[in-house]
Every structure is written in structure tokens, then in C-alpha cells.
N, C-alpha and C positions, 0 to 999 in steps of 0.2 A: 720212500724208500729206490724203486725202479729207477725214476726221475733223475735222483744224484748219480749212479751208476752210466745213465748217461751223458751224465750233464762231464763228470769227472774222467772218460775217455774219451770223449770229443774234447775234453781241455787237453787232454795227451797227447791225441792227435794234432790237434790244432799247435800248438807249440813244437812239438819234434817238428812237424813243417816249417813253421818260423825259422829256425833255428839255422833251416840251410836255405832261406833263400836272401833272395841277395833282389836291393831294389834298381830297377833297370832304368837306368838316363838314356838309351835314344838304341833303339836295333835294327834305324834304318830301312824301318818300309813306310816310313812321309817323306814327303807328300808321297804320296799314291800316284802313278806312273813316271817316276823320279820327277828331278830338275840335271842337269847339267850346266857347268859352268867352262867356256870355251876363255882361253888365252892365246892372239896370235899376235906376236907385237916383232917391234927391236931390239936391241940393248938397249937396254934399264931398266925399274919396276913398274909391277905396275899388279895392283888388285882389285879382286869385284866382292860381290857377293852375293852369296844364298841364301835364302831366309829376307826376313823373319820365316820360321817354319813350327805349325802346332800340329797335333795330333796325338790320341792315347798311345805312341808307342816312345813320342816326344817327352821327360822331365821338364812341364815350364815351353818355353821359348825357346829354339834352339835359333841360333846367328854363327854363319862360317864364314871366313874372311879369306881369304886367296889369295896369297902374296905368289908373285913369283920374280925374281932380278937374272936380268940373262946379260952374256955377255958378247950375246950375236943372237943373228935373229931366232924363232922359237915359237911351236906351238903347245900349246902343254894342256891341260882340262881337267875337269873336280867335277863326276856325278854321287848321286846317290839315287838306290834307288830304280840303277837305265838296265836293262838289257841285253847282257845273258848272264849278268851280275848278280842281277836283287837284290835282298836287302843289307846291300853293301855299301858302304865310303871309299870310290876309290877314286888316286888319282893317278897321274899320267905327262910328267915331264920331258922336253925332251932331252939332252946331250948335257944344251949349255945351257938350262934353265933350272934355280937353286928355288924348292918351292919352300914356303913357313903357309899351314892352316893351323890358322884356329878356331875350335870348337866355343860357341859360346854358349852353355840353359841358365836362364834367369827369370824369374815370375815367379818363381814360388817358395814356400817355405816347408823342410822338407825337416824330418828327429834321423839322424842318419847314427848307428852301433858301431861304425869303426869308421877307419880311420886310411881306407886304401880302396882303389880308383881301377875295377878291369879293363883293359883291354880287349875284346876276345877276336880269336880268328886273326889279330894283326900280324901280314906278313910285307916282308920290301923286299923287291929286290938287290943287287950285289951292288947298292949304293946303300953305306950306311944312315943314316940316322939320331933323331932326339928331341925324344919326347918329355912335356913337363905337363903339372899339372894343379890347380885347384881349388880347393874350397872357400868361396865367402859365407861368411857364415856372421850374427847378430853380432860375434863378441870379437871378430879379427878374420883374418887369410892365412890357411894352411895352407902350406906349397912341398912338392914334391924335390925341387933341386931336378936339375936339366941329367934323364937314364938318355944314356947311350946305348943305339939297339945297331946290333953288329949287323951285317946285311945280310942279307939269304936270311931273316928270322920269318919263323912259318910260326904261328902261338902263338897261346894269353902272354900276353903283359899287364903286370898288377903294377901299381906305383904303391909306393906309402907316403901320406902327407903327414908333416907333420913342425911346428914354427912356436906352438908355448899354445896355443888355443889347443884346450879340451871340451870347450862346449860347442856339441855338433845338435844339439835340439835343434835347432834353426841356421838350416842351414838353404842358400837365399838365391845362392848360384855359383855351376859347375863348369871349371872351363877347361881347354885341352885345348895342347899346342906342341903340332906335330914341324920338327922342322926337318929336311932334307939337305941332303949332299946332293949338287948338281948332278943332272938326270934322274933323280933317285923317285921313283917310284912302290905309293903303297895302296895296302887293302884294310877296308877295320869290316867288321858286318858286326860290334854291336860296345856298349859300354857300361859296367852296374859298377855300384857301390857292393865292397865285398863284404857286410856281418866283421868283429876284432875277434881273436880267438876264444876272449873273454866271453863273447855277447854266444857265442855259439854254448859256452861255461851254463854261465846262469839258465839257459832255455832251456838247456837240457835238465839241466835237476830242476827246474818246474814242471817240468813233463812225465821224471819219474816222480813228483809227488803227487803232479794229476794219478799215474798209478797208482800209487799204495792205495788214496781214496777210492779209489773204483775197489781195488782188492779187499777192503775194507768193508768198503759198503757191501759186494758181492758177499762176504762170509757172513755180514750177520741177514742178510736176508734171508 
């Protein structure tokens, strides 16, 4: 009976913890020591890649494509985990540079309970930007559409993805694209998938069931 008490209490605590958990896609701690892409160019489009990168803080394999289109000469940069910013993705463009950053996470199969993706501590300067996200699944692809971001935004940004694909039991890839106005700069601390409210309800109910079992076992003991 003592063993049952501990099992029930442990289940209730574990489920309560899971109910508030999110799957971390990337917290930009990898690669250790950081990596930077610099673009110095005359007018026109230029694309460089940061990756592939893998590590404990990256879901699957991360590839970053950094594109700049300019109407004049430009010096632009994109960095991951570089001092003094630490675990951030940081982009800086000259006034003539129009940046486009694509984050592509692939090579995994994970089960998700929700269809929202959150960019944590996402900040932009006075120039506006727009963001779009996708979940690639074995049943199809969900997309968020293009979400405009006002200038001087600072804080979390949550994107809701939907296009009729309901099965998120096998997500094979996650993509995020950040499109900036000329001269737009941004920084991003981490990306996570947040369980939907319905999932919280189910997990909370299971946690309460565990509590009931524990109380009954305690009364009988």
C-alpha cells in the first residue's frame, strides 16, 4: 500500500509538470563559442548559410539561410551565441539591406500536443518585420501565414499554425522565416512549441485523478 501511495503521488507531480512543459526547438546555445555570418556587398542579393548545426539545445539539425538584398553597398551580419549577447540569434542590417532569415529544423520525429510556436524574447528595432512558421508532418504541412510585427516590438511572439492537418504525432521538421524591412535588426532568445489549452485540461485531469488515487490509498493505509 505504501508503494501505491508513492506511485500515485509521483504520477500527480509528474503530470502536473508535463502540463506546463513546452518542447524547446532551439535556445541558441549551440554551437559553443558561437558562429557569425558577415555580408559585405555591392547592390544586389547575397545568401550565406550558418549550419548545419546540431547539439543538445537544438531539435534535430538546424540550418540557417541568411539573405540580404540591397540597393547600395551594405555590411550586414547574423550571429548565434556570440559575446556579449550569449544565447541569442542576432541580426543587424545596414539601412540599405533588406534581410531574410530562414531557420530550418529537420531530421526528427516528435509528437506535439499543440499547434502554436513561440519566439521568446523576440525584439526588433524601429523597422517593422514579418514572421511565418511551418510544421512539416507525415500527414502534410501546417503554416501560420505571414504575421506582421510592429516596430520596436519586444517580448514573446506566438504563431498559430493550421491548414487542416490535424495529426501532429509525427512532426518531421519545423521552419521559421523572419522577413525584415530595409535596415531591420532583430534578436531572438529561443523557440518552443507550446501545448494547446486542451492538452493542459487533459493533463490536469489526469493529475487530479492521481491525487484521488493517492488520497484513497492513504485513507486505506
